[in-house]
N, C-alpha and C positions, 0 to 999 in steps of 0.2 A: 120804480117805486114812485117817482115824482109825478109823472103825468097820469098814470092809471089811478093811483090812490087819491090824488088831489081832486079828481073829478067825482069820486064817490061821495055820497052824502053820509055823514056820520049818523049812527043810530041815535034816536032821540034821547035815550038815557045818558049816553056818553056825551052828547052835545050839551045837555043840561048840566051835567056834572062839570064839564070843562068850563062852561060859561060861568058857573057859580064860583069855581076856583079863581078864574081870571078876575071876576068882579070883586071878590074878597081881597085879592092882592092889590088891585087898583085902589080900593077904598082904604087899605092899610097904609099905603105909601103915597099920600096926596102930593108930597113934595116932589115926586118924580114927574108929575104932569099937571102942574099948577094951571088953572084956567080951563082944563079939559074935563068933560063929563063922561061918565060911564055910558049914558044913553047914546051919546054920539059915537062912541067906540062900538057899542053893540049894534047900532044901525049899520055901520060899515061891515061888521062881521056877518050880520044877517044877509047882506048883499053879496058877500064873497065867501061862500062855503069852503072854497079851496084854501083860503087864508086860515080858516078855523082848523083845517086839517094840518096845516103847517104848525100852528100853535100847539096842536095836540102832540106832534112829534117833538117840538121844542120841550114841552112839559115832560114827555115820556123819557127824555134823555137827561133830565135834571136841570133844565135851564131856568125854570121859574120866570117865564116871560112876563113883561109888564110894559106899559106905554111909558116912554120917557120924553115925549114931546111930539112936535109936528115939524115936518119939512116946510120951511118958509116959502120955498118956490112952488111945491106941488100941493101942499095942504095935507099930504098923507100923514097918518099917525105913524110914529116910529116905535116899534115894539122890539125890545132887546132882552136877552137873557139877563136876569137880575139876581140869579142865585149868588149868595155871598162868595162862594168859591167857584172856580171854573167847572162847568157841568160835568158831573162824574161819568155820565154815559158817553162822553166825548173825549176822553183822555187817552194818553199813550198812543198818539198818532203823530206821524211825521207830517210835514207841511203839504206836499203835493205829490202827484203821480210820478213825476220825474225823480223826486227824492226817494220815493218808495221803490221804484224800479231800480234805482242806483244802489240801494242798500242791500248788499248780498249777505252780510253777517247779521243775524238777529233782527230781521225786518219786523216792523210793527204790523198790526192787523189791518191797517189802512192809513188813509191820509185825510187831513183836515179839509182840503178843498173839495174832495169828492163827497165826504159826509155832509158838508154844508150844502152842496148842491142837491143831494138826495133829501135833505130835510126841507129844502126850499128857502134857505136863508142866505144872506150875504155875510161875509166876515166883517167884523168891525175894523175900520182903519184907525190910525193913531189919533186923529182928531175926534172921532166918535168914542174911542176908548177914554180919552181924557174927559170928554163931556159926561160919559157914564160915571166916571170916578168923582165928579162934582156932586153926584146925587147920593153917594154913599161910599162905603169902604168895601171894595171888591178885590178879590184875589190877594188876600192877606197871607194865605198859606199856599196858594197855587199860582199859576200864571196862565195866560191865554194867548194863543197864537193870534196874530193880527194880519190883516191884508198887507202883504209885503210889496213895496214898490218894485217895479220891474228891474231897475238897475241893481238893487240889492240881490234880488232873486237870480239875476243873470250871473252873479259872482258866486252862487251856491248858498247864499244865506237866506234867512227868514227872520222876521221880528216877532217879538211877543211883549206883552205888558204885564205888570204886576204892581202891587202896592206893598212897600216895606218902609219901616221907619217913618210912618205918616207922610210918605211921599210916593208919587206914581213914577215908575221907571219904565222905559222902553229898552229892551235888550235884544240881543241877537244870538242866533245859533246857526249851525249848519242846518239846512232845510231837511236833511235826513235824520236829524236827532229826534228823539221822543222821550217823554218822561211821564211817570205815573201821575204827577201833579200838574200836567199842562194839557189843557184842552183848548176850547175856543168858545167864544160868545157870538151868537148870531143876531142879525138884524132882519126884521120883517117890515116891509112897508105896507101899510094897510090903508 
């Protein structure tokens, strides 16, 4: 899905509709990207049709992607799923393939790391998740799997984030666990 679909050009009506949705969201939430303009974002999108295809997949799975800033080192725009709750089309998944293969009883339909890769996005890490939470209140009823440090994953665990009681928490579970209210948020560098 990743390499074949990413190279295809979106049909003009779909492209126009997606760009209109992204622009409207960008303009509705200026606090997420102070100092950045839609014209600059669209210029990058025009030059990278494969990135637009990734945004289409993020949108289709309920992510509501929006620009949340720029990478200070590379200058890339950072686009993250900004849906109020963890994207509905990406929930009920365990963390990775090893966890999925190890779960013999009631296995979920898939895993977060493989779905993120097929979408063409990175998982948010703890620092990125905290930065996102400074821009709004996310995951007040859900939670989102986060990129788990190797030492935690080596011990069988994985981490997630959520917001409860006006505070952001990082928690942990076995990597093979899955919940109807836990998905993941992706990051696209543009």
